[in-house]
C-alpha positions in Angstrom: -5.8 -10.6 5.4 -4.1 -8.6 2.6 -0.5 -9.3 1.8 1.5 -6.1 1.3 3.3 -5.6 -2.0 6.9 -4.4 -1.5 7.5 -0.8 -2.8 10.0 -1.9 -5.4 7.7 -4.5 -6.8 4.9 -1.9 -6.9 7.2 0.4 -9.0 8.0 -2.4 -11.5 4.4 -3.4 -11.6 3.1 0.1 -12.2 5.7 0.8 -15.0 5.0 -2.5 -16.8 1.2 -1.9 -16.5 1.7 1.6 -18.1 3.9 0.2 -20.8 1.2 -2.3 -21.7 -1.6 0.3 -21.6 0.4 2.7 -23.8 1.1 0.0 -26.4 4.8 0.0 -25.8 4.4 -3.7 -25.4 1.7 -4.7 -27.8 -0.6 -7.7 -27.5 1.3 -10.9 -28.2 4.7 -9.2 -27.8 7.3 -10.7 -25.6 8.4 -8.8 -22.5 12.1 -8.3 -21.8 13.7 -11.2 -20.1 14.0 -11.5 -16.3 17.6 -10.5 -16.5 16.8 -7.5 -18.6 14.1 -6.3 -16.2 16.5 -6.8 -13.3 19.1 -4.6 -15.0 16.5 -2.0 -16.1 15.0 -1.5 -12.7 18.1 -2.2 -10.6 16.2 -4.6 -8.4 16.7 -8.2 -7.3 15.2 -11.3 -9.0 12.5 -11.8 -6.4 11.2 -8.3 -7.0 10.8 -8.8 -10.7 9.2 -12.2 -10.2 6.6 -10.7 -7.8 5.7 -8.0 -10.2 5.4 -10.5 -13.1 3.2 -12.8 -10.9 0.9 -9.9 -10.2 0.6 -9.0 -13.9 -0.2 -12.6 -14.7 -2.9 -12.7 -12.0 -4.4 -9.5 -13.5 -4.6 -11.3 -16.9 -2.2 -8.8 -18.6 0.5 -11.4 -19.5 0.9 -15.1 -20.2 3.9 -17.3 -19.8 4.9 -19.9 -22.4 7.3 -22.5 -21.0 10.7 -22.2 -22.7 9.7 -19.1 -24.7 9.2 -16.4 -22.1 6.5 -14.0 -21.0 4.1 -12.3 -23.4 1.5 -9.6 -23.3 -2.0 -11.2 -23.4 -3.7 -11.1 -26.8 -6.5 -9.1 -25.1 -4.7 -7.1 -22.4 -7.2 -4.9 -20.5 -5.7 -2.2 -18.4 -6.9 1.4 -18.0 -6.2 4.1 -15.6 -8.8 6.7 -14.7 -6.9 9.9 -14.1 -9.7 12.5 -14.0 -13.1 13.0 -12.5 -14.6 13.1 -16.0 -13.2 9.7 -16.8 -14.5 8.2 -13.7 -17.9 9.6 -14.6 -17.7 7.7 -17.9 -16.9 4.5 -16.0 -20.1 5.0 -14.0 -22.2 5.7 -17.1 -21.0 2.4 -18.5 -21.8 0.7 -15.2 -25.3 2.0 -15.5 -25.6 0.5 -19.0 -24.2 -2.8 -17.7 -27.3 -3.1 -15.5 -29.4 -3.8 -18.6 -26.8 -5.8 -20.6 -25.3 -8.1 -17.9 -28.6 -8.7 -16.0 -30.0 -10.3 -19.1 -26.7 -12.0 -19.8 -26.8 -13.8 -16.4 -30.4 -14.8 -17.0 -29.6 -16.3 -20.4 -26.4 -18.0 -19.1 -28.5 -19.8 -16.6 -30.5 -21.6 -19.3 -28.1 -21.7 -22.2 -24.7 -22.5 -20.8 -23.0 -25.7 -21.8 -21.4 -28.0 -19.2 -18.0 -26.7 -20.2 -19.2 -23.1 -19.9 -20.7 -23.7 -16.5 -17.4 -25.3 -15.4 -15.5 -22.2 -16.7 -17.8 -19.9 -14.7 -17.3 -21.9 -11.5 -13.5 -22.0 -12.1 -13.3 -18.2 -12.6 -15.3 -17.7 -9.4 -12.8 -20.0 -7.5 -9.8 -18.1 -8.9 -11.3 -14.8 -7.6 -11.7 -16.4 -4.1 -8.2 -17.8 -4.1 -6.6 -14.4 -5.0 -8.8 -12.7 -2.4 -7.5 -15.2 0.3 -3.9 -14.6 -0.8 -4.3 -10.9 -0.6 -3.5 -10.5 -4.3 -5.1 -8.3 -7.0 -8.5 -9.6 -8.2 -8.9 -7.2 -11.1 -8.3 -9.7 -13.9 -10.2 -12.5 -12.1 -13.3 -10.2 -11.7 -13.3 -9.4 -15.4 -12.7 -13.0 -16.4 -15.8 -14.1 -14.5 -18.0 -11.6 -16.2 -16.6 -12.6 -19.6 -17.3 -16.3 -18.8 -20.9 -15.5 -18.0 -21.3 -13.4 -21.2 -19.9 -16.2 -23.3 -22.3 -18.7 -21.7 -25.2 -16.8 -23.2 -24.1 -18.2 -26.6 -24.9 -14.8 -28.0 -21.8 -13.2 -29.4 -23.1 -9.7 -28.9 -22.9 -10.0 -25.1 -19.3 -11.2 -25.1 -18.3 -8.7 -27.8 -19.6 -5.9 -25.6 -17.5 -7.0 -22.6 -14.4 -7.5 -24.6 -14.8 -4.2 -26.3 -15.3 -2.4 -23.0 -12.2 -4.0 -21.5 -11.1 -3.0 -18.0 -13.8 -0.2 -17.9 -16.2 -3.1 -17.2 -14.6 -3.4 -13.7 -14.4 0.1 -12.2 -11.9 -1.1 -9.6 -9.4 -1.7 -12.5 -9.8 1.9 -13.7 -9.2 3.6 -10.4 -6.0 5.7 -10.1 -3.6 5.1 -7.2 -5.4 7.6 -5.0 -8.4 5.3 -4.8 -6.4 2.1 -5.0 -6.7 1.4 -1.3 -10.4 1.4 -1.7 -10.2 -0.7 -4.8 -8.3 -3.5 -2.9 -10.1 -3.2 0.4 -10.5 -6.8 1.7 -13.9 -6.3 3.2 -15.3 -4.7 0.0 -13.8 -7.5 -2.1 -15.3 -10.1 0.2 -18.7 -8.5 -0.5 -18.1 -8.7 -4.2 -17.1 -12.4 -3.9 -20.4 -13.1 -2.0 -22.3 -11.3 -4.7 -20.6 -13.3 -7.4 -21.4 -16.5 -5.4 -25.1 -15.8 -5.6 -24.9 -15.2 -9.4 -22.9 -18.3 -10.0 -25.1 -20.4 -7.7 -28.2 -19.3 -9.6 -26.6 -20.1 -13.0 -25.6 -23.5 -11.7 -29.2 -24.1 -10.6 -30.6 -23.0 -14.0 -32.6 -20.3 -12.2 -32.8 -17.7 -14.9 -34.8 -15.2 -12.8 -32.6 -15.4 -9.8 -29.4 -15.2 -11.8 -30.7 -11.9 -13.4 -31.7 -10.6 -10.0 -28.4 -11.5 -8.4 -26.4 -9.8 -11.2 -28.6 -6.7 -11.0 -28.0 -6.5 -7.3 -24.3 -6.9 -7.8 -24.1 -4.2 -10.4 -26.2 -1.8 -8.3 -24.0 -2.3 -5.3 -21.0 -1.6 -7.6 -22.6 1.6 -8.7 -23.2 2.7 -5.1 -19.6 2.0 -4.2 -18.1 4.0 -7.0 -20.6 6.9 -6.8 -19.1 7.4 -3.4 -15.6 7.5 -5.0 -16.8 10.1 -7.5 -18.3 12.1 -4.7 -15.0 12.0 -2.8 -13.1 13.1 -5.9 -15.4 16.1 -6.3 -14.7 17.4 -2.8 
């Protein structure tokens, strides 16, 4: 069951996302204090805290006890606002079929115990956020990053880091498609697809890991081609 995000929290969340995407708040920069945000947006404390929690779940900010909240060193947020941009996302998704299929296969035979633990952890985080009805964007990307890092070939992880949020089409959808992006049934399908990938990596089954990743990415392509078709109409 999805938990609705209050309208005021959505406004704060959207504004801060855009400020991070535009560079107004640069990587590593401290965000305004809670009191300053309350004053800026004219909202109550719980509204600001909700928006900040969501940004943290998306991987855009980090909290340092006693110091405040800071933009992540590698914040990844992008908003697709045109049909052409969405087409670019889909082109990248097609390219991912080759890159990430091999990455999953290599991760199954090359990952260290610590890297395997990280992959399983990222998968659990996605599931926890899904159950709580909270955004899974950052958790999705973090899982794919963990798999790429487990190849122990820097080129794979560099590709994903360079591509940023465009690696996860749901992160690049504009508000018109946001309902589709956060559809619980669709996210549950993604979680199951992830589970098959993670299970194969844990079993050191290189062939099955590659197949599971390829199936996952192909399903993603099918889903977002439908979005592109709806935009064209």
